[in-house]
N, C-alpha and C positions, 0 to 999 in steps of 0.2 A: 464697354466704357472704360474699365480698369486698364485693359491692354492699350487702348488709345492714349490715355493719360500717361501711362508708363513710356510710351513711345516719344511723346512730345514734351514731357515735363521733367526737369532735373530733379525736382522735389515736390512731393504732394503727399497728403494723407487723407484717406477716406474713413469716415465713421459710418458704417453700414448698419442700419437697424433692420433686423430680420423678424419674420413672423413665426418661424417654427424651428424646432431643434435640428432638423436635417440641413437647413440652410446655414444655421449657426455653426454646425460641425464642418460643413463644406468650406465656408469662408475662414474658418479658424485652423485650417489644415497646414498652414505655413506656406502655401503657394502664393499668398498675397501679402508680402511683407509691408506694403504701404497701406494696409487696410486693417481696421479694427472692427470686428463684427460684434454687434451688441444686440441683445434681445430687446424687443419693443417694450417689454415691461420696465426697462430701465428709466423710461420717461413717463410711464403711466402713472398718474396720480389719481386722487379721489374724483376730481372733476372729469377727467377723461373716461375713467371706468364707469361713471355714472351714465354716460351717453353711449357707451360702446354697444350695448344690446339694441340700441335704437337706430344703428347705422349698419349698412352692408359692409363687407370687408373693404371694398374700394372706398366707400364714403368715410369709413373710420380711418383709413390711411391718409385721406385728405384732411380729416379733422386733426390728425396728429402732426401734420407738416410743420406748422409754426412751433409746436412744442418740441419737436426733434431739433430744430435749429437752436431754440432758446436753451434747451437742456444741454446740448453739446457745448455751446459756448460757455455755459456756467460750469459744467463738470470738468472741462479741460482748460478752462481759463484762457480761451482763445481770443486773440486780438480781432479776429474776423472769422467768418464762416460762410462758405458758399453752399447753398443747397443745389444738388444736381439730380435730375431725373436719371434713372438707371438705363434708359434707352437712348441716351445721347452717345455720339461717337465723335471724338475730337480729331481734327485734322491739323490743328496747330495748338500751341500752348495758349490756354484760355486767359492767361495773365493779362493779355491786352484788354480784355473786357473789364477786369477788376481795376486796372490802371486807368481806364477811361473815366471811371467815376470820380477820380481825383480826391478832393476833400469831402465829398458827399459821404453819407452814412449808409445808404441802402442802394443797391443796384437792382433794377427790374428790367425785364426784357419784353418788348411788344411782340404779339403774334405777327404783325406786319403782313396781314392777310393779302393773298393775291386777289385781284378783282373778281375772279371766279368764285371766291369764297368769302366775299366781303360781308355777306349776311351773317356769317359765323361770329361776327364781333359781338353779337348779343350774348355770347358765352364768356366774353371778357376781352378787353383790349390787350391785356398782358397775359403772359404764360408763366406758370410757376417753374418751368423747366430749369432755369439758371438764376439764382438770386443770391446776392452777396449782402451780408449784414456785418457792420463793424460793431465792436463791443463798446458802444458809446450810448449816451442818453437818448439821442435821436432814434437810433436803430432799435434800442430796447423799448422805447415807447411804441413804435410801430409793431414790433413783434408781440408785445403783450396785448395790444388792442386786437391784432389778427388772431391770436390764440383764443381770446375770449369770444370773438365773433364766431370762430369755427366751432367752438364748443357749444355755443348757443344754437347755431344752424349750419349744417354742412351736408347737403344732399345732392344726389346726381339728378338734379332737375332745376329748371328755371322757376323762380318764385320770388315775387316782390323785389326784383332787382338783384337777386342773388343766384349764384350757381357754384356749387361746391365750395372750394377754398379760393376760387379764382377771381370771381367778379368783385370780391372785396378790395382788390388792388386798383380798380378803375379810377378812384379819386385820390390816390396816395400823393400825387404831385401837389395837390391843394390841401389835403387833410393833414399831412405831416411835413415837417421841414427836412432838408438835406436828402431828398430822394432824387436819384438820377435815373432817367430813362435811357437805355443804351441806344446809340444811333448807329451802331455797327451793322452793316448789311450782310456780314458773313455768318449770320445765324440762320440756318436753313431748316425747314421742316416741311412736311407734306402740304400744310395749308398755305405756304408761301412760295414753294419751289417753282411754280409756274411763272413767277415774276422774274426769274433769273435763268441764265444759261450757265451751266457748270463747265469749266475748261480746266485742263491740266497744263501746268506750266513747270516743266522740270519735275521736281519732287513735291510740288505743292498744288493745291487746287484753288482756283479762283472763281468767284461768282461774278457774273456780268449782269447788271441791271438792264432788262430788256428795253426800258424806256429812256433812261438817262445814260446808259452805256458806262456807268460808273463801275469800276473794278474793285473788288474787295477780297482779301484772302478769306477762304472758308475756315471758320473757327470750329464750328461743329455742326453736325446734322442731327436732328431730333427724329429718330425712327419710330415715331408714334404709330400704333396700330400694326406694326410689322409682325408677321408670324409665318411659320412654315405650315403648309397644309399638305397632308399626305392622303390622297384619294386611294382607297383600297377597294378594288373590284373583286368580288368573290361570288361563288356559287356553291350551295350546299356545304358551306364551311371551308371550302378550298379556295385559296386565293388564285385568281387568274393573273393579275398584275397589280403593281402599285405605281402611282405617279405622284412625284413631289412637285408642289407649286408654292409660289410665294404669294401671300396675301398682303397687299399694300395698305389695307384699311379702307376708309371711305373717301380718300382723296386721290386725285389723279397725279401721276408722277411723270415729270417731263422725260424725254428721251435721254438727255444728257445726264440727268440725275440717276436714272435707271441704269445706265451703262457704266458711269464712272463711280457711282456711290453704292447703289443697292446691290449690284453684282458682286463687287468685292466684299461688301459687308455680309451678304448671305453666305459667301464662301468661308468667311471667317467663322461664322457661327456654326457652320456644319462641322467644324472641328469639335469633336466630342469634349475636348478639354475646355472648350469655351462655353459649354452648355451645362447649366445646373439642372439636373434631372428633377423633374417635378411631376406630381400627379394630383393637380388641384381640381380638375373637372373630368367628368366622364369622357368627354371627346378630346382629351389631351393624353397622349401616351407617356410612358416613363421618360422619354427623352425630350419632353417639352414640345412635341410636334402635335398640332391639331389634326384630328383624324376624322375623315368623313367616309362612311361605309357606303358602298354601292352594291346592293345584293341582286344579282341577276336571277336568283332563285324565283323571284317574283314574276319574271317573264314567263317561266315555264308553268307556274301555277295559274296565271291568267289565261293561258292558251290550252290548258288541259280540260 
């Protein structure tokens, strides 16, 4: 994400909130001059800490989302702030999305589900992926309401018209003033990519709506659920071979998106300099690769 912004933006600055000292050290190494790494504790107050033990790590991150935006605007006295998911990759300067909102105070982006995944709208019409808030009374009113709602309830389940931090946005166009819903079709993700064909025109990518044939420049792709999987086949503790695969998550990816977007993106991530080494789960190795073991020893045991 950082590399793609650096490629397409003349000026930007990221405030990245991290969960552990290892990430804080990595992002404070000096390799990211347009990024300020901050510990999550910078925005944790009594209200957030009160619910922290009641949420999983993922749920707590969702709970913190509006507090991150609000806290950053206040701490650095920003005129506006855009929340960006870390698994976005930009193919053009996203300022066109911010400019689209004009005099409005808040920008929200719809999932724009493909017909194959229309039922997923029960999880929310809008995606938290890219949201802009101006430092004005209208945006602050929405942010404070959202923060209080997430502290009150933010779980990874559907319940009473709520889901995580996301379903709260569904009525914002009527609940609050000065909210703008992006109309740009160049916002692609696994849940809507089947509605478009991706084509390359010179140095830029264009998405073509399969029904209307409308052409829009690709602004970003949300690589939700993307991960590397290394299958390791071994017998009696000796490896026979390894096979690297890409897991696209639970959505189908079109041929054009796979070739033009996922292929180059995966090659970029294979560069060790682009991967933050993590070890958060037993099935993830030190390079952030999901590992699945295939033990042929069991074959010999069953036949003996």
